[in-house]
C-alpha positions in Angstrom: 45.7 64.5 87.8 44.6 61.5 85.9 45.1 57.9 87.1 46.9 55.1 85.2 45.2 53.7 82.1 43.2 50.4 82.7 45.1 47.5 81.1 43.6 46.1 77.9 41.5 43.0 78.3 43.4 39.8 77.7 42.2 37.4 74.9 41.0 35.0 77.5 38.9 37.7 79.3 37.5 38.8 75.9 36.6 35.2 75.0 34.9 34.5 78.3 32.9 37.8 78.1 31.9 36.8 74.6 30.7 33.4 75.7 28.6 34.9 78.4 27.1 37.4 76.0 26.3 34.5 73.5 24.8 32.4 76.3 22.6 35.3 77.5 21.4 36.1 73.9 20.6 32.4 73.1 18.6 32.0 76.3 16.2 34.6 75.0 15.9 33.2 71.5 13.3 30.6 70.6 12.6 30.4 66.9 15.2 29.0 64.5 15.9 32.0 62.4 16.4 34.3 65.3 18.7 31.8 67.0 20.7 31.3 63.8 21.1 35.0 63.3 22.3 35.6 66.9 24.8 32.7 66.7 26.3 34.0 63.4 26.6 37.6 64.5 27.9 37.0 68.0 30.4 34.4 66.8 31.8 36.9 64.2 32.3 39.5 67.0 33.7 37.2 69.6 36.2 35.4 67.3 37.1 38.6 65.4 36.5 37.0 62.0 35.1 38.2 58.7 32.3 35.6 58.3 30.4 33.1 60.3 28.1 30.6 58.5 25.8 28.0 59.8 24.6 24.9 57.9 21.8 22.7 59.2 21.5 19.0 58.4 18.2 17.9 56.6 16.0 15.3 58.2 17.4 12.6 55.9 20.9 13.2 57.2 22.3 13.7 53.7 22.5 17.5 53.0 23.8 20.5 54.9 21.8 23.6 54.0 23.2 27.1 54.4 20.7 28.9 56.8 22.7 31.9 58.2 25.8 33.9 57.4 27.4 37.2 58.2 29.9 37.2 55.3 28.5 35.1 52.5 26.1 36.5 49.9 22.5 36.7 51.2 21.1 35.2 48.0 22.8 31.9 49.0 20.7 31.4 52.1 18.4 28.5 51.6 20.1 27.6 48.3 23.7 26.9 49.2 24.2 23.3 50.2 26.9 20.7 50.9 26.5 16.9 50.9 27.5 15.3 54.2 31.3 15.0 54.1 31.6 17.5 51.2 33.9 20.4 51.6 35.7 21.3 54.8 32.5 22.1 56.6 30.9 18.8 55.5 34.0 17.0 56.5 33.8 18.5 60.1 30.1 17.4 60.3 30.8 13.9 59.0 33.7 13.2 61.3 32.4 15.2 64.3 35.7 17.1 64.9 36.9 20.6 64.1 39.1 21.3 61.1 41.2 24.5 60.6 43.0 25.4 57.4 45.2 28.5 56.6 44.7 28.3 52.8 41.3 26.8 52.5 40.9 26.9 48.8 44.2 25.0 48.3 43.0 22.2 50.5 41.8 19.1 48.4 38.7 18.9 50.7 37.6 22.4 49.9 34.3 22.7 47.9 33.0 26.0 46.6 29.3 26.5 47.4 27.5 28.3 44.4 26.0 31.7 45.0 28.0 32.3 48.2 30.8 34.5 46.7 33.2 33.0 49.2 36.2 33.2 47.0 37.3 36.4 48.8 38.1 34.4 52.0 41.4 32.7 52.7 41.3 30.8 56.0 38.6 28.6 57.4 37.7 26.9 60.7 34.8 24.5 60.7 33.2 22.8 63.7 30.3 20.3 64.0 27.1 21.2 65.7 26.4 18.2 68.0 23.6 17.9 70.6 23.0 14.8 72.6 25.5 12.9 70.4 23.5 13.8 67.3 24.9 15.8 64.4 22.4 18.6 63.6 24.7 20.7 61.4 28.0 22.5 61.2 29.4 26.0 61.6 32.4 27.7 60.0 34.3 31.0 60.4 36.3 32.5 57.6 38.9 35.4 57.3 39.9 37.5 54.3 43.5 37.4 55.4 45.6 34.3 55.9 45.4 33.1 59.5 46.7 30.2 61.5 43.9 29.3 64.0 45.6 28.7 67.3 44.4 25.9 69.6 42.7 28.4 71.8 40.6 29.7 68.8 39.6 26.2 67.8 38.6 25.5 71.4 36.6 28.7 71.6 34.8 27.8 68.3 34.0 24.3 69.8 32.6 25.9 73.0 30.4 28.2 70.9 29.2 25.3 68.8 28.2 23.4 72.0 26.1 26.4 73.1 24.7 26.9 69.6 23.8 23.2 69.1 21.7 23.1 72.3 19.9 26.4 71.5 19.3 25.3 67.9 17.9 21.9 69.0 15.6 23.7 71.3 14.5 26.2 68.6 13.9 23.3 66.1 11.8 21.6 68.7 9.9 24.8 69.3 9.3 25.3 65.5 8.0 21.7 65.4 5.7 22.3 68.3 4.5 25.5 66.7 3.6 23.6 63.6 1.7 21.0 65.6 -0.1 23.8 67.4 -1.1 25.2 64.0 -2.4 21.8 63.0 -4.4 21.4 66.2 -5.8 24.9 65.8 -7.1 23.9 62.4 -8.7 20.8 63.8 -10.2 22.8 66.6 -12.1 24.9 64.0 -13.6 21.7 62.7 -14.5 20.6 66.1 -16.5 23.8 66.9 -19.5 22.4 65.1 -19.5 19.0 66.7 -20.0 17.6 70.2 -16.4 16.8 71.2 -14.0 19.7 71.4 -10.9 17.4 71.7 -8.7 16.1 69.0 -7.8 12.4 69.4 -4.1 12.8 70.3 -4.9 15.6 72.7 -7.5 13.4 74.4 -5.2 10.4 74.6 -2.5 12.5 76.2 -5.1 13.7 78.8 -6.1 10.0 79.4 -2.6 8.8 80.1 -1.9 11.8 82.4 -5.1 11.1 84.3 -4.4 7.4 84.4 -1.0 7.9 85.9 -2.4 10.2 88.6 -5.3 7.8 89.4 -3.0 4.8 89.6 -0.2 6.7 91.4 2.4 5.3 88.9 5.3 7.3 87.2 4.7 5.9 83.7 1.5 5.3 81.7 1.3 4.5 78.0 -1.5 3.9 75.5 -1.0 1.8 72.4 -3.6 1.7 69.6 -3.9 -1.2 67.1 -2.9 -0.2 63.5 -5.2 -2.6 61.5 -3.2 -2.2 58.2 0.2 -3.0 59.8 -1.4 -5.4 62.4 0.7 -3.8 65.1 0.3 -1.9 68.4 1.7 1.6 68.2 2.3 4.0 71.1 0.0 7.0 70.7 0.4 8.6 74.1 2.8 8.4 77.0 3.1 10.1 80.3 6.3 9.8 82.3 7.9 11.5 85.3 11.2 9.6 84.7 13.9 11.7 83.0 15.3 8.8 81.0 12.1 7.2 79.8 11.5 6.8 76.0 8.4 5.4 74.3 9.0 2.0 72.8 8.6 0.8 69.1 5.5 -0.9 67.7 4.6 -4.5 68.6 3.0 -7.1 66.4 -0.3 -8.7 67.4 0.7 -11.4 69.9 4.1 -10.0 70.6 5.0 -9.1 74.2 2.6 -8.6 77.1 0.6 -6.1 75.1 0.2 -8.5 72.2 -1.1 -11.1 74.7 -3.6 -8.7 76.1 -5.0 -8.1 72.6 -5.1 -11.9 71.8 -6.6 -13.0 75.2 -8.8 -9.8 75.7 -8.0 -9.7 79.4 -5.8 -7.7 81.8 -2.2 -9.0 82.4 0.2 -8.1 85.2 4.0 -8.6 85.4 5.8 -8.6 88.7 9.1 -7.5 87.2 9.4 -6.5 83.5 13.2 -6.5 83.8 13.2 -10.3 84.0 9.9 -11.3 82.5 10.5 -13.1 79.2 7.1 -11.9 77.9 8.4 -8.3 78.0 10.5 -7.5 74.9 12.2 -4.3 76.3 13.9 -5.8 79.3 17.2 -4.0 78.8 15.4 -0.6 78.5 13.3 -1.4 81.6 16.5 -2.1 83.6 18.0 1.2 82.3 14.9 3.3 83.0 14.1 1.7 86.4 10.7 0.1 85.4 9.6 -2.8 87.6 6.0 -3.9 87.8 3.4 -3.5 85.0 -0.4 -3.7 84.5 -1.8 -3.9 81.0 -5.5 -3.8 80.2 -7.3 -4.0 76.8 -9.3 -1.1 75.2 -12.5 -2.8 74.0 -15.4 -1.2 72.1 -18.3 -3.2 70.5 -16.5 -6.5 71.3 -13.4 -5.3 69.4 -10.0 -4.7 70.9 -8.6 -1.4 69.6 -5.6 -1.0 71.9 -3.9 -1.4 75.3 -3.5 0.8 78.3 -0.4 0.3 80.5 1.0 1.5 83.7 4.5 0.9 85.3 5.9 1.2 88.8 9.5 1.8 89.8 9.2 -0.5 92.9 7.9 -4.1 93.1 4.1 -3.9 93.3 1.3 -6.5 93.3 -1.8 -5.0 91.6 -5.0 -5.6 93.6 -8.3 -6.6 92.1 -9.6 -3.2 92.9 -6.7 -1.5 91.1 -7.2 -3.8 88.0 -11.0 -3.0 88.0 -10.3 0.7 88.3 -7.8 0.7 85.5 -10.1 -1.5 83.3 -13.0 0.9 83.8 -10.8 3.8 82.7 -9.7 1.8 79.7 -13.4 1.0 78.7 -14.3 4.7 79.0 -11.3 5.6 76.9 -12.2 3.1 74.2 -15.7 4.7 73.9 -14.2 8.2 73.8 -11.8 7.1 71.0 -14.6 5.7 68.9 -16.7 8.9 69.4 -13.7 11.1 68.6 -12.9 9.2 65.4 -16.6 9.3 64.2 -16.8 13.0 64.9 -13.5 13.9 63.3 -14.2 11.7 60.2 -17.6 13.3 59.6 -16.0 16.8 59.8 -13.2 15.7 57.5 -15.7 14.4 54.9 -17.4 17.8 54.8 -14.1 19.6 54.5 -12.9 17.2 51.8 -16.1 17.8 49.8 -15.4 21.5 49.9 -11.8 21.0 48.8 -12.7 18.7 46.0 -15.3 21.2 44.7 -12.7 24.0 44.7 -10.1 21.9 42.9 -12.6 20.6 40.3 -13.1 24.3 39.5 -9.3 24.6 39.0 -9.3 21.5 36.8 -12.1 23.1 34.7 -10.1 26.4 34.4 -7.0 24.5 33.2 -8.9 22.6 30.6 -10.5 25.8 29.3 -7.1 27.4 29.0 -5.8 24.3 27.1 -8.8 24.3 24.8 -8.3 28.1 24.1 -5.0 27.5 22.4 -5.5 27.8 18.7 -3.6 26.2 15.9 -2.9 22.8 17.4 -1.9 20.3 14.8 -3.8 17.0 15.1 -0.6 15.1 16.0 -0.1 17.4 18.9 -3.5 16.6 20.4 -2.2 13.6 22.3 0.5 15.7 23.9 -2.0 18.4 24.9 -4.2 15.8 26.5 -1.3 14.3 28.4 -0.2 17.7 29.7 -3.7 18.4 30.9 -3.8 14.9 32.6 -0.5 15.7 34.3 -1.9 18.9 35.7 -4.9 17.1 37.1 -2.6 14.4 38.5 -0.7 17.1 40.4 -4.0 18.1 42.1 -4.8 14.4 42.8 -1.4 13.9 44.4 -2.3 16.5 47.0 -5.6 14.8 47.7 -3.9 11.4 48.0 -1.7 12.8 50.8 -4.7 14.3 52.5 -6.6 11.0 52.3 -3.7 9.2 53.9 -2.9 11.7 56.6 -6.4 13.0 57.5 -7.3 16.6 58.0 -3.8 18.1 58.2 -1.4 20.5 56.6 0.1 19.0 53.4 3.8 18.0 53.1 4.6 19.4 49.7 7.9 17.5 49.5 5.9 14.2 49.7 3.6 15.5 46.9 6.6 16.3 44.8 7.9 12.8 45.2 4.6 11.4 44.0 4.7 13.9 41.0 8.2 12.7 40.2 7.0 9.1 40.0 4.0 10.0 37.9 6.0 12.1 35.5 8.6 9.4 35.1 5.8 7.0 34.1 4.3 9.3 31.5 7.2 10.9 29.7 6.1 12.5 26.4 9.2 11.3 24.7 9.7 7.5 25.0 13.3 7.8 23.8 14.2 10.1 26.8 15.5 8.7 30.1 15.3 11.4 32.9 16.2 10.8 36.5 14.1 13.0 38.8 15.3 13.5 42.4 13.5 15.2 45.3 15.7 16.4 48.2 15.8 18.8 51.1 13.6 20.0 54.0 10.0 19.3 54.6 7.7 22.2 53.4 4.3 22.1 55.0 1.4 24.2 53.6 -2.4 24.3 53.9 -4.2 22.4 51.1 -5.0 25.4 48.9 -1.4 26.8 48.5 -0.1 23.2 48.5 -2.3 22.5 45.4 -1.0 25.7 43.7 2.6 24.8 44.5 2.1 21.2 43.2 0.8 22.7 39.9 3.9 25.0 39.7 6.2 22.0 40.3 4.4 20.0 37.7 4.6 22.8 35.1 8.3 23.2 35.8 8.9 19.5 35.4 6.9 19.4 32.1 8.8 22.4 30.8 12.2 20.8 31.6 11.2 17.5 30.0 9.9 19.3 26.9 12.7 21.9 26.3 15.8 21.1 28.4 17.0 17.9 26.7 16.6 18.6 23.0 18.8 16.3 21.0 19.6 14.2 24.0 18.4 10.8 25.3 19.0 11.2 29.0 19.2 13.9 31.7 18.6 14.8 35.3 16.1 17.0 37.1 16.5 17.8 40.9 13.7 19.3 43.0 15.2 20.8 46.2 13.2 22.1 49.2 14.8 24.5 51.7 14.2 27.6 53.8 15.7 31.1 54.1 14.9 33.4 57.0 11.8 34.8 55.3 10.7 32.2 52.8 10.2 28.6 51.8 12.6 28.0 48.9 11.8 25.5 46.1 14.5 24.9 43.5 14.0 23.0 40.2 17.3 22.4 38.4 18.1 20.4 35.2 21.4 19.6 33.5 20.0 20.4 30.0 20.9 22.9 27.3 20.2 25.9 29.4 18.0 29.0 29.1 17.4 30.7 25.7 18.1 34.4 25.5 14.4 35.2 25.7 11.9 32.9 27.4 9.2 32.1 24.8 5.6 32.7 25.8 3.6 29.6 26.6 0.6 28.5 28.5 2.7 26.6 31.0 4.7 29.8 31.9 1.5 31.8 32.2 0.1 29.2 34.7 3.4 29.2 36.7 3.7 33.0 36.9 0.0 33.4 37.8 0.1 30.7 40.5 3.3 32.0 42.1 2.2 35.7 42.0 -1.5 35.5 42.8 -2.0 32.2 44.8 1.3 31.9 46.5 2.2 35.6 46.9 5.8 34.6 46.0 8.5 35.3 43.5 10.1 33.2 40.8 13.5 33.4 39.0 14.8 31.6 35.9 18.6 31.4 36.1 21.4 29.7 34.3 23.2 27.3 36.5 26.7 28.5 37.5 29.7 27.0 35.6 30.9 24.3 35.3 27.3 23.0 35.6 25.0 23.3 32.6 21.2 23.7 32.5 18.5 25.8 34.1 17.7 26.7 37.7 14.3 27.9 38.6 13.9 29.3 42.2 10.5 29.9 43.8 10.3 31.8 47.1 7.1 31.6 49.1 6.6 33.7 52.3 5.2 31.3 55.0 3.4 34.2 56.7 1.2 34.6 53.7 -0.8 31.5 54.6 -2.7 30.4 57.6 -4.3 26.9 58.3 -7.6 28.4 57.2 -6.4 29.0 53.6 
């Protein structure tokens, strides 16, 4: 004899079980792509919808990029985008509240995202992704059938978005730290041949940690003097206080730290919450800071920064404490100078190596240009200008390296420089072209960064030469994004569009060789989807193909 059938789980029980499952899954995910995939899949299951898509806001706070989806076309990942406030999903992100629509495509706020193939879906519910009162993106769910999203469904989506936002913020921080670790690993290789094994920022963090322990204070900070800006910038901070945040730069002579630099002597403050010399009194009140000791970092009779410690109780610093802290500051100043000398020497050697390699690339490009036969004399100036532009794209990479030191290269910043250079040296003086650079940061080692800069330069030159025939103005957009397995670089123009057959050219040969051989990537030439006109070139580069040693 069988017993009675167990009752079916209620929607509330199903939702709670789903939330627990999502929370458990997210607690085990660390990197961004894994977290995004988990959120999208679990939300689709728990809410019993046909699609869940997640858009992340770019660092500029202007564009939401499609990073994960269970129902939209996979080719749209890393390409699909919405401006902040655009579409129902952008509206939810901009206003910070959910929006649910039965017939989404009939809503005046609806915006079709190219490449997504989302026309098959009817109803849409979008919720913002907010963590610590900061918008980091938006999530939507869609159904193929028409559906009225009940208040319980909207609340469930909001709860999932709260869980997702915290996990994504953590994953984004983890990815940022992972990149910093990669940079430090690169610098560590340089340091193997010199006396000091520590990179400057790592050493400064150790200094403030040690200083806080030696002085028995909960907060210790170190500011270094930026000679170009003539201001003191926080380079390291150690705090055991949950609400503490490093403070903005101070001009020479501003605040207690500025006085320390001017007067070249230690200064104490009994209570920074009320001391008129301390510019962050409101923050000190909020964070619980009370007494302060600040001493100068002096090397070879030159003040290079300030070392500070703070207490959370009223404290009078003794002469012995001031002498101890000053001694620590003096030793730190010497270590900073030695570290900078060592690092600069290693950087010079590495830069010589890079310049030599890239001069070989310049020579190769010029040989290819010279090998073209049949150039009419009037085309010689154009040929020379094209060669100059190629060399400038390499120079732009070195300009970034020269400013940032021995680091990975931000290719988006290089592209912005190329856009400015190209705008100043148009081959057609009658043509006015607006060149925009948007999207996420893409960071690569110097060698692939140089190759990618050349690819972007060739695509720009190709657009300027062929896209705007018979026109006096146009627009080119360079967009940087990410898909789960690649950096995605998109160069789009609003010109006449692709011919039926791409003509052979030296520029296209360079592009294809660089993408295939140097970047180990793929390139596509596409017509932009109607109603837009022009050409879209998509370059996909697998990040795993490169290491900091490249």
